[in-house]
C-alpha positions in Angstrom: -38.7 -92.1 39.2 -39.4 -88.7 37.6 -41.8 -86.3 39.3 -43.5 -83.6 37.4 -45.4 -80.5 38.7 -45.2 -81.0 42.5 -46.7 -84.4 42.3 -45.7 -87.6 44.4 -47.6 -90.8 43.7 -47.9 -93.1 46.4 -49.9 -96.0 44.6 -48.3 -99.4 44.2 -47.0 -100.3 40.8 -48.6 -103.2 39.1 -46.0 -105.9 38.1 -47.4 -106.6 34.5 -47.3 -104.9 31.2 -50.6 -103.2 30.3 -51.5 -101.6 26.8 -53.4 -98.8 28.3 -54.9 -97.7 31.7 -55.3 -100.1 34.7 -57.4 -99.5 37.7 -58.0 -103.3 38.4 -56.8 -106.1 36.0 -56.7 -109.8 35.7 -53.2 -111.2 35.1 -52.6 -114.7 33.5 -49.7 -117.0 34.1 -47.5 -115.2 31.6 -48.1 -111.8 33.3 -50.3 -110.6 30.6 -53.5 -108.4 31.4 -56.7 -110.2 30.1 -59.2 -107.4 31.3 -59.1 -103.7 31.8 -61.2 -101.1 33.6 -61.2 -98.1 31.4 -64.5 -96.5 33.1 -64.6 -93.0 34.0 -65.1 -92.0 37.7 -68.0 -89.6 37.7 -67.1 -88.3 41.2 -64.2 -86.6 39.9 -64.6 -82.9 39.3 -63.4 -81.3 36.0 -60.8 -79.1 38.0 -59.7 -81.8 40.3 -56.0 -82.5 39.9 -55.2 -86.0 39.3 -52.1 -88.1 39.9 -51.2 -90.4 37.1 -48.1 -92.8 37.0 -46.4 -94.2 33.8 -44.0 -97.0 33.7 -41.9 -97.8 30.3 -41.6 -101.5 30.0 -40.8 -101.4 26.3 -37.2 -101.7 24.8 -37.5 -98.1 23.4 -36.7 -94.7 25.0 -39.8 -93.1 24.9 -41.4 -89.7 24.7 -44.9 -88.9 26.5 -46.9 -86.3 24.8 -50.1 -84.6 26.1 -52.6 -84.6 23.2 -53.2 -80.8 22.9 -55.4 -81.2 19.9 -52.5 -80.5 17.5 -49.3 -82.2 17.6 -48.7 -82.8 21.1 -46.8 -81.3 24.0 -43.7 -83.3 25.2 -44.2 -84.0 28.9 -41.7 -86.6 29.7 -38.9 -89.0 28.2 -38.6 -92.3 29.8 -35.7 -94.8 29.3 -36.6 -98.6 29.4 -37.8 -99.5 33.1 -38.1 -95.9 34.0 -41.1 -94.4 35.6 -42.6 -91.0 35.7 -45.5 -89.2 37.8 -47.7 -86.7 36.1 -50.2 -84.1 37.3 -53.3 -84.2 35.0 -57.1 -83.7 34.7 -60.1 -85.7 33.8 -60.3 -86.3 30.1 -56.8 -85.7 29.5 -55.1 -87.9 26.8 -51.4 -89.0 26.2 -49.8 -90.7 23.3 -46.2 -92.3 23.2 -43.4 -92.0 20.4 -40.0 -93.2 20.0 -37.6 -90.8 21.5 -36.6 -87.9 19.3 -39.1 -88.7 16.6 -42.8 -88.4 16.3 -43.1 -92.2 15.3 -45.9 -93.6 17.4 -45.6 -96.7 19.4 -48.5 -99.3 18.8 -49.7 -102.5 20.4 -51.1 -105.0 17.8 -51.3 -102.1 15.2 -53.4 -100.1 17.6 -51.7 -96.8 18.7 -50.9 -96.6 22.4 -53.0 -93.7 23.9 -53.6 -93.2 27.5 -56.9 -91.6 28.6 -57.4 -90.2 32.1 -60.6 -91.4 33.8 -59.8 -92.2 37.4 -57.8 -91.2 40.5 -54.1 -92.7 40.6 -54.2 -94.5 37.2 -51.3 -96.7 36.5 -50.2 -96.6 32.5 -47.6 -98.8 31.0 -45.8 -98.9 27.7 -45.7 -102.6 27.4 -42.9 -104.7 26.4 -44.6 -105.7 23.0 -44.9 -102.0 22.1 -43.6 -101.4 18.6 -43.7 -99.0 15.7 -46.4 -99.7 13.2 -45.7 -101.5 9.9 -48.0 -99.0 8.2 -45.9 -96.3 7.1 -48.4 -94.0 5.4 -50.8 -92.8 8.3 -52.0 -89.6 9.9 -50.1 -89.1 13.2 -52.2 -86.3 14.4 -56.0 -85.2 14.6 -55.1 -81.9 12.9 -53.7 -83.5 9.8 -56.8 -83.0 7.7 -57.0 -79.4 8.7 -53.4 -78.7 7.8 -54.0 -80.4 4.6 -57.0 -78.1 3.8 -55.2 -75.0 4.6 -52.3 -75.8 2.2 -49.9 -77.5 4.5 -48.9 -80.2 2.0 -47.6 -77.6 -0.4 -46.0 -75.3 2.1 -44.3 -78.1 4.2 -44.3 -81.0 1.9 -41.5 -83.0 3.9 -43.0 -82.6 7.2 -46.7 -83.2 5.9 -45.6 -86.5 4.2 -44.1 -88.0 7.1 -46.5 -86.7 9.6 -49.8 -86.4 7.8 -49.1 -88.9 4.9 -52.8 -90.0 4.4 -54.1 -86.4 4.2 -51.5 -85.5 1.8 -51.8 -88.6 -0.4 -53.8 -87.1 -3.2 -51.9 -83.9 -3.3 -48.5 -85.2 -3.2 -48.6 -88.9 -3.8 -47.5 -89.2 -0.1 -47.8 -92.9 0.0 -45.2 -93.2 -2.5 -42.9 -90.4 -1.2 -43.1 -91.6 2.3 -40.1 -93.7 1.1 -37.0 -91.3 1.5 -35.3 -93.0 -1.4 -37.9 -91.8 -3.7 -38.8 -88.5 -1.8 -35.0 -87.4 -1.8 -33.9 -88.4 -5.1 -31.9 -85.8 -7.1 -34.7 -86.0 -9.8 -37.5 -85.3 -7.2 -35.5 -82.5 -5.7 -34.1 -81.0 -8.8 -30.7 -80.8 -7.1 -28.5 -78.0 -8.6 -24.7 -78.2 -9.3 -22.5 -78.2 -6.4 -20.9 -74.7 -5.4 -17.5 -75.9 -5.0 -15.4 -78.1 -7.7 -11.7 -79.1 -7.2 -9.5 -75.9 -6.4 -12.3 -73.7 -5.3 -11.6 -74.2 -1.7 -8.1 -72.7 -2.1 -9.4 -70.1 -4.2 -11.8 -68.6 -1.6 -9.4 -68.6 1.1 -6.6 -67.1 -1.0 -8.9 -64.4 -2.1 -9.6 -63.5 1.5 -6.0 -63.7 2.5 -5.1 -61.2 -0.1 -8.0 -58.8 0.5 -6.8 -55.7 2.3 -10.6 -54.5 2.8 -11.4 -57.8 4.7 -8.3 -57.0 6.9 -9.3 -53.4 7.6 -12.9 -54.0 8.0 -13.3 -57.3 9.9 -9.8 -57.8 11.1 -9.0 -60.9 9.0 -6.1 -63.0 10.4 -4.8 -66.2 8.6 -4.0 -68.6 11.3 -3.1 -71.4 9.0 -2.7 -72.1 5.4 -1.0 -74.4 3.1 1.6 -71.6 2.4 2.1 -70.0 5.8 4.9 -67.9 4.8 3.0 -66.6 1.6 0.1 -65.6 3.6 1.7 -64.8 6.8 -0.1 -67.4 9.0 0.1 -66.4 12.7 0.1 -69.7 14.0 3.6 -70.7 15.0 3.2 -74.4 14.2 1.8 -73.7 10.7 3.6 -75.8 8.0 3.6 -76.5 4.3 0.5 -78.0 3.5 -1.6 -77.2 6.5 -5.2 -76.7 6.3 -6.8 -73.1 6.1 -8.0 -71.8 9.4 -9.0 -68.0 9.4 -10.4 -65.5 12.1 -12.3 -62.2 11.4 -11.5 -60.6 14.7 -14.3 -58.0 14.7 -17.0 -59.7 12.3 -20.1 -58.9 14.3 -21.4 -55.7 15.6 -22.9 -55.4 18.9 -26.5 -55.4 17.6 -25.8 -58.5 15.7 -24.6 -60.2 18.8 -27.5 -59.1 20.8 -30.0 -60.3 18.2 -28.5 -63.7 18.0 -28.5 -64.1 21.6 -32.0 -62.9 21.8 -33.0 -65.5 19.1 -31.9 -68.2 21.3 -33.9 -67.0 24.1 -37.0 -66.7 21.8 -36.4 -70.3 20.3 -35.4 -71.7 23.9 -32.1 -73.3 24.6 -32.3 -77.2 25.3 -29.7 -79.9 26.0 -27.6 -80.4 22.9 -27.9 -83.7 21.1 -26.1 -85.8 18.7 -27.4 -87.5 15.5 -28.8 -91.0 15.9 -30.2 -93.5 13.6 -32.4 -92.7 10.7 -35.9 -94.7 10.5 -37.7 -96.1 7.6 -39.2 -92.7 6.6 -36.2 -90.6 6.9 -36.4 -89.3 10.7 -33.1 -88.9 12.5 -33.1 -89.8 16.3 -31.7 -87.1 18.7 -29.2 -88.6 21.0 -28.1 -87.1 24.3 -24.4 -87.7 24.5 -21.9 -87.5 27.4 -19.5 -86.1 25.2 -21.7 -83.0 24.6 -23.0 -81.0 27.6 -24.0 -77.5 26.1 -27.7 -76.4 25.5 -28.5 -75.0 21.9 -31.3 -73.8 20.1 -32.0 -73.5 16.2 -32.6 -70.0 14.9 -35.9 -70.3 12.9 -39.2 -68.4 12.2 -39.1 -65.3 14.6 -35.6 -65.7 15.2 -34.5 -65.5 11.6 -36.5 -62.4 11.2 -34.5 -60.4 13.7 -32.6 -57.6 12.0 -29.2 -58.5 13.5 -29.7 -62.3 12.6 -30.6 -61.3 8.8 -27.4 -59.0 8.6 -25.2 -61.5 10.2 -26.2 -64.1 7.5 -26.0 -61.4 4.6 -22.7 -60.7 5.7 -21.5 -64.2 5.5 -23.0 -64.8 2.1 -21.2 -61.8 0.8 -17.8 -62.9 2.2 -18.1 -66.5 1.0 -19.9 -66.0 -2.3 -22.1 -69.0 -1.2 -25.9 -68.3 -1.3 -28.2 -68.7 1.7 -30.1 -71.8 0.2 -26.7 -73.7 1.2 -26.9 -72.8 4.9 -28.5 -74.7 7.9 -30.3 -72.3 10.2 -28.1 -70.7 12.7 -27.2 -73.0 15.6 -27.1 -71.0 18.9 -25.0 -72.3 21.7 -24.8 -71.6 25.4 -21.8 -73.2 27.5 -22.1 -72.7 31.2 -19.1 -73.4 33.6 -17.7 -76.8 33.1 -19.6 -77.6 30.0 -17.9 -78.9 26.8 -18.2 -80.8 23.4 -15.6 -83.4 22.9 -13.7 -84.0 19.7 -15.9 -84.3 16.7 -16.1 -83.6 13.1 -18.7 -81.3 11.3 -19.0 -83.6 8.2 -18.4 -87.4 7.5 -15.8 -89.0 5.3 -18.4 -89.2 2.4 -21.8 -87.7 2.1 -24.4 -88.8 -0.5 -27.4 -86.9 0.8 -29.0 -84.4 -1.4 -27.5 -81.4 0.5 -23.9 -82.9 0.4 -21.1 -82.2 2.7 -21.0 -79.4 5.3 -18.0 -77.7 3.5 -17.5 -74.8 5.7 -18.2 -73.9 9.4 -18.5 -70.3 10.1 -18.3 -70.0 13.9 -19.2 -66.9 15.6 -18.4 -66.1 19.2 -21.2 -63.9 21.1 -19.2 -63.5 24.3 -16.0 -63.1 25.9 -14.9 -66.1 28.3 -12.9 -65.5 31.4 -11.2 -68.8 31.2 -11.6 -71.8 28.9 -13.9 -72.5 26.2 -11.4 -72.5 23.3 -12.1 -74.1 20.1 -9.2 -76.6 19.8 -8.3 -78.6 16.6 -7.2 -81.9 18.0 -5.0 -83.0 15.2 -3.4 -79.8 14.6 -2.9 -79.0 18.3 -4.4 -75.4 17.6 -6.5 -73.4 20.0 -8.6 -70.4 19.3 -9.8 -68.3 22.2 -13.3 -66.9 22.3 -14.0 -63.2 21.8 -17.2 -61.5 21.4 -17.8 -60.6 17.8 -15.0 -62.7 16.4 -15.6 -65.2 13.4 -13.7 -68.5 13.1 -13.9 -70.3 9.8 -12.5 -73.5 8.7 -13.3 -76.1 5.8 -14.4 -79.7 6.5 -13.5 -81.0 3.1 -10.4 -81.3 0.7 -9.4 -78.7 -1.7 -8.5 -81.5 -4.4 -11.7 -83.5 -3.6 -14.4 -81.5 -1.8 -16.7 -84.5 -2.0 -14.4 -86.0 0.6 -13.8 -84.8 4.2 -10.4 -83.4 5.5 -9.8 -85.7 8.2 -7.4 -83.3 10.1 -10.3 -81.0 10.9 -11.5 -82.7 14.3 -12.1 -80.1 16.9 -13.7 -79.8 20.3 -15.1 -77.0 22.5 -12.9 -77.0 25.6 -14.4 -76.8 29.1 -15.5 -73.3 30.2 -13.6 -73.1 33.5 -14.8 -69.4 34.4 -17.5 -67.4 32.8 -20.1 -68.3 30.2 -19.6 -68.9 26.4 -22.4 -67.9 23.9 -21.8 -68.8 20.2 -23.6 -69.4 16.9 -22.6 -71.2 13.8 -23.8 -71.6 10.2 -22.9 -74.8 8.7 -22.7 -74.2 4.8 -23.3 -77.2 2.5 -22.0 -78.3 -0.9 -25.4 -78.3 -2.4 -28.8 -76.4 -1.8 -29.9 -77.3 1.8 -33.2 -75.6 2.0 -35.1 -77.6 -0.5 -34.0 -81.1 0.8 -34.9 -79.7 4.1 -38.4 -78.6 3.0 -38.9 -82.2 1.7 -37.7 -84.0 4.8 -34.2 -85.2 3.4 -31.9 -83.8 6.2 -33.3 -86.0 9.0 -34.7 -82.9 10.7 -38.4 -82.3 11.1 -38.5 -79.2 13.2 
């Protein structure tokens, strides 16, 4: 059982599923609740701290949100059959979603909401809880206000998915709630890809022969398809090997400091992997045993920090690829014994509007006393962290950049001693920002 805010609940747990609050209930022979008592105890003072217990009897990993009058504050995540105890107050209200998305859970098409009105209330997410069959709906009470204030135009993807009813007139949201329509190339006006066959090699060859990059940023060719010609430093480099390069002094101290500060502003959380995508295009976040770091996404105030802006501009200038093709900086924190096991930054084929992640520009923000190497599993190549260093590799093939390079699986080795801070820009084949604005990347942050 999870405990929140110094609270321990001693009241007994009822054995039956309930679609709401229960003080006293009548249970039929099948275990169904047939009467509820939802009255408000008038002896409770408005400042009295109350104990509330929540049990998840549904098949869904579920998020419990306090209804703050906007779009909710996450209080707890419950696995099936898991319970939590909460500190709360009279009149507080909670709603429930599937984990990692704001897709509400319903009972008989009535949204599951818990209203606090008594001491020691028992709340259940019942076995028959499910998502609604109605895709176009307003998930939050503030949707109408957001719509009136121009939200449908400024954040169309987020608003279509979360405030569909309020944006139906402005955006035809009831049609565009379907990601096949919302995310079509016609709707997004997808531009031409930045790479065609042969462009990958051209970029890396231009780096390898650029003396200014060597002098200014400490460019080092670690691996290349022609290791002798480009003086690859990796002793196992052979003909036809993939490109791997490092810029040994790419970032300034102020850029490093602002990237770290940006992560602190945004708030580091346990890293997740990508899960399933629901009917409206939301991607679940899955906590994985193969990834134990914490991360933050550099958005909003983080992206406005001078060092963050200059780091991104520097990458744009070096790659020749515009910022619209970039995901926001992912900021990473690896403590002792933390790791990220073998994975690939792209997939074999990618038909999404933004296309493949074609390049990873990985920035080390700290020295690590021991461990924390970036290790390319199929190449048996390890790169040690060093503050200010940039490690760059492609995730696709030069002869066919619409297909992944299966040799580029890699992992973050365990930090044995010290701490590892890092940041990376994933760079896409196509414009990433427009699909992201329209809710076509799975992310709705």
